[in-house]
N, C-alpha and C positions, 0 to 999 in steps of 0.2 A: 024212722031214722034211716039215712043214707048210709050204706057201708060203707068203711073205708078200705081202700085199695091201693096200696103202694109197688109204684111199675120200678124196680129196681133192675139200672141198666148200667152201670157202671161208666163207662165214658159211650156209649151209645144208644143215649135217650134221642129218639130222632122225629123228627113228624112222618118219615118215608114207615115207620113202627106204629107211634102213636093211631096212626088213621084209623085202626082197628080196635081202639080204646075207647076213642073221643066218643063216638056215640052213644057210649054207656055212660055219658057223663052226669044224664037226668036219673039214672037208677043208682048208681054207685057216685061215690067222691074219690075222684082219682090223684093222686096226686106221684111227679115223677122226682125219681133220686134217683142221682149223678151224680160224676167226679167235678171237681172245680174247672177240669177241662176237658167238660163233653163237648166231641169234637161237631156234632150236628145243631143245627136250630130246631126249637120246638114250638107248639102253640102258645102265643104270650097268656092266653086264658090258665092257661094250665099252671096250678101250683109245683115249684118245682123244689125240692130240697138239694144242694151243693153239699157232699162233703169233701173232704180229702183223701186223696186214695193214692198208692204206691203207683199206681200209672202217671200219677203229676208229676211225682220226684224227675220223673224222665223227662220231664221238660227243663227241666233245673241242670241236667247231667250234660256236659259239652259236649259236640258230635264228634266225641273220639271214640275211632273202631273200637279201639282193646278197652275203652271205659265202659262203654254199649256191650260192649259182650260180656263182661262180667255183669254190669248190670239184667241182663237176658239171663243171664246163667243162674243166677241166684234168685230172681224173682221171676218170670216168666217161667222159663223152662220148669221150675218146680211149682210151678203153680198158683203163686202168691203176687201175682202182677197187676192182679183186681182187689185187692182187698181195699176195704170203705172204712176210714177211721170216724167212728162212734153210730155206725150203723145199725148195730144189733140195739141200741137205745132207742135208736131215729125208729124202731119198726115196733114200740110198743102198744101202740094204739090203732092200729093196723086189724080190719079183718081177715084182709087176703093179702097175703105176699108174694108178685108175681116179680122171679128174676128168670135169667134168660143163661142158659148154659151149664151143663154139668161144670163142665171144671173150674168155671171162675169162681173166685175165691168170697166174692160178693153173695152170692148162692151159698155156699156153705154157711156165713153167717147170717143170710135170710134162714138155712133149715133151723140153726141154733135157735134165731129167735120165733120159730113157728113152734118152737116145742117150747120152751119157755115161757112164752104168753099164753098158747093155745089157742093162736089164731089159724090159718089155712095156706099151705105154698103150693102157688103151680109154678112151673117151671117150662119155658118154651125151649126146645131144643132143635139146632140145626144142625149140629155135624152130626155127620154119615158115615163115618169110616168107625167100628168098633174098636177099644183098648189104644183111641189115639190123644193118650194123655202125656204128653211131651215128654220128658226123660223118663216118665214112673212107668206108661205104658199099660200093658195088663195089670200090674204090681197097685196099681192106685185104687182097684178096685178091692183091694184088699182092705185097705186104711181104713182106719176107724172115721176119718171124713167122708169118707164114700157108704159107710153105712148109717152114717148119722142122715146123710143125703135120704135113702133108699127109705129110713123110719120116717122122717120128715114129710116128704113130699107128698101130698095128694091128689095132684094130677099133674103129667104131663103133657105139654103140648108138642109134639112132633110135627117137624114142617117136611117132614116128607115119608113114605112108606123107609125109604132105607134108615131115616133116621127112628125111626121106631123100633125098624129090626135090630140099629146098632144098639138101640137099648135093651131092649128083651136077652141080646145075647151077654151084657153086663150086666145081669140080675134083677132087671126091674120087672115090676108084673105090669105084663101086657093088658089088662084091667085097669090100670092106670093112664095109658098113654093113651091120647086122642092126636088122629092124623088130623090137624088142621093147615092145607096148604094158607100161602099168604094171597094175598088180591092187592086189585088196583082200583083205584076211585076211577071206574069207566066212564066217568062224566068228564074227568080232569085230560084222562088220558084216551083217545079218542080223535079218529082223523080231522086233519085240518089242514088247510093249505100251505106251504112252505111260508114260514113268519121274514118278509120281507127285512125286519129292521135287522134278524139274526144273519140274514142273508147277506145283509150290506159290512156290518160289525164283523163280519168273519170270513168277509174278502174272496165271497163265492159268488161265481159268474151264473145269471137266472138258468141255463141251461145245463149246467155244471151235474153231474150224477153222482150223490154225495153216499160213502161209507161210512159207517156210524159206526164206534165202539165208545163205549161208556163204562167205567168201572175203575178199581184201583189200580195205578200201573205198576201193577209189581208182576213176577217170575211169573206166578200160577194164571194167571189171566191172558196170559198165552201173545201178548203185544208184539214180541218180537217176532213171533208165526206170523204173525199178522203182516206185518213189516216187508217181510220175506216174500208173501205171497201178493201184497199187493204190488210188491216192483215186477212180478212177473206178468201181474195183471196189467201192467203201464207198458210194458214191453209186446203184448200180445197184437198183432197187427189186426184187429179186429178191432181192438178198442184207443180213441183219441185219447191219448192220456194230456192233451191239454184240457180234456172235461170229464177229467174225471180227478176227485176229491177223497181224501180219508180226513175224518175228523175223528180224535180222541177227546175225548171228555171224563177229565178225572186227574188224579193226583200221584204221585207215588216216589218212593224210593230209585224206582227207574225210569223217571224223567229225562235227567242228563242222559242218560245214556241211549234211550229211544231217539231224543232227538240225535245223540251226533251219530248213529247207527241210520237214521234218516237220512243225516244228508254225507254218510261212507258209501251207501247205495245210490245215493243222488236223485232221491226222490222227495228233497226237504220241501220245494217251492208245490207240493202237490199234499202235503201233508200238514194238517192242522195242528195244534195246539190246544184247545178251547179252555186248560184248564177246570177248577171247581165248578161246578154249577150249583146252584141252591134246586132243592126236589123239587118247589114247587115252578121251574123254568124249564122241566127236563122235558113236558110234553113238548113245547116247542122245538126241541133238539130233537125228538124223535119224528116230529113233523118235518123235520130237514131231511132225512134219510130218504134214500132210496131203497137201501138197505141195512139191515142194522149185523153187527157180527160180534159173537159172544166165544173166541176162540180157545176155553178156560182148558190149562193141563192141569193134569195132577201129580202133588207130590206125595213123599213116605205118609204125611199127617194130614193132608186138605183134598178133598176130592169136591167139586163145585157141591154145594151144598142148597142152591135153589137156582140162582141166577135171577134177582126180581126183573133186572132190568129188561130179560128176554120177553117175560109180561107184558113189561111198559110199551114197549114196541111193536110186538102183534095187538095191545089194546087203541094202538095207534094205526091199526092198518098197515103194518110191513112187514115184508117178507125178510125171514129169521136163517140167518147160518150160525151156526154152534158146534160143538163138540161131542162124543158120550163121555162124558167126564162126570162122576158122581150122580146126582139128581134130574143132571140136565134132559134127557131121555124121558122118565117120568112125566119130567113137567111137559115138555111140548109137546110128546107124544108125536103123530105124524104129521106134524103143520109148520115144522121148520125142516130145513136142508140140516144134516148131523153128517160132519166129519170125525175122523180119529183124531184125537189130539197130537199135536206138534206134526201133521201132515201140511207142511205150506202148499205142495202141490195139487192135493184134491179143494183144499182151501181154496185156490186162485180159480180152482175150474169153475166150483160153485158160484162164488163170487161173480164169475165173468156170467154162467149161465144166467143168473137173476138181471143182471146187467144192459145184457143184450136180448132179452126176451119181454116185452113187456107186459105183454099175457101172461105168461106166469104169473112175472113179481104183483100183478094185480091180483091173481087168482090167489094164489099166498097170504099176501095180504087180508082181501076181505075172511075166507077163510079162518085165518089167526086172529080177527078180531070177534068174529064168533065165538070162537073156543073160549076167550076170553072170557066175553061175556058172560055166556055158561058156565063156566068151571071155576073163574077167580074175581070176583066180583066182593069187591072188602066188603059191602054191605054183608052180603054173609058171613064172610069172616068174623064180623062182628058180632052177630046172632049168634053162631056157635062156639066163642069167647062168654057167652052171657049166660049158655045153657051149663059149661062147664063148671063158669061160677056160682050161679044156683042149686047144683049136684052138689058141692060140697061144703057149702053152709048149713 
């Protein structure tokens, strides 16, 4: 009889993460559990249970700043944002409950269900800053809720060494923490010719040099820094501004500001806002690029937790420029150009260096591809997860 696994992800159930579990479908019966307004597409074949959550209510609140702030203070900052109604009852008949991130309320619900039904609990942890629990901070680890989490969890999958060290600092046993870094489908994310259909769709010239960014258009992704650096690049005497484009893939709260800022800098003709792109289409966008840039900047409670787009681009054989934020140096090692966060000057210099030196760009791309194949193959991730499941049953 197949063991049943509940993948509890709130509003974050996605093909991106499911790629690690889907290969296990012949050994485990997988069920995704998410909120009504789950933000991502999932595999059609996967059984999915959708439950109302506190997150879903945000959609109903008018976009009035004062109301949003009240909502966030009551629910988000007090760590109730991801509560899912009826979750504990749904989890009754599962052998393994696999949740995500210590601070999410649905993970606490999963912990209570594990203790009530004597199932097993696995938690995937991305957070790499210790005690970064909203307004509660380090006081959260003294709460009854945290104690239940510590008691209930059978294994924690830390997505980086930094995440593991943070968990240990917070009091979790290192023996329960496994470091399994995410991977990519190296048969999907691979070097290809620039897709002509996409070139035409975005209005890009055949000989244009493309700088690609992919991610949320939020402050912590450093896109404002990127625009400043791009402005300097276009003004460089060694660069033909008519043949360089910056493609921004993603949506977010700063989209209008970034569009207005590009107009202010008088570079709007060179900046293409591609909007939201389905995960299955991302290999085409990565292969559109001559260089990929992720200029993440840290905030008080967040620093880059991994940077999946980095290894996706590297798998496509692209040179990468990024910053020394959070786990990024651990992820890319010496296979990318690293600059300090917020340093628009060094970012501009790095972009110029790659765009004018085709030999360097080619060598970086080849080494990047080899590095990902050896270290970030999604198939290897699936095998490691299977090993954890077997060890706790």
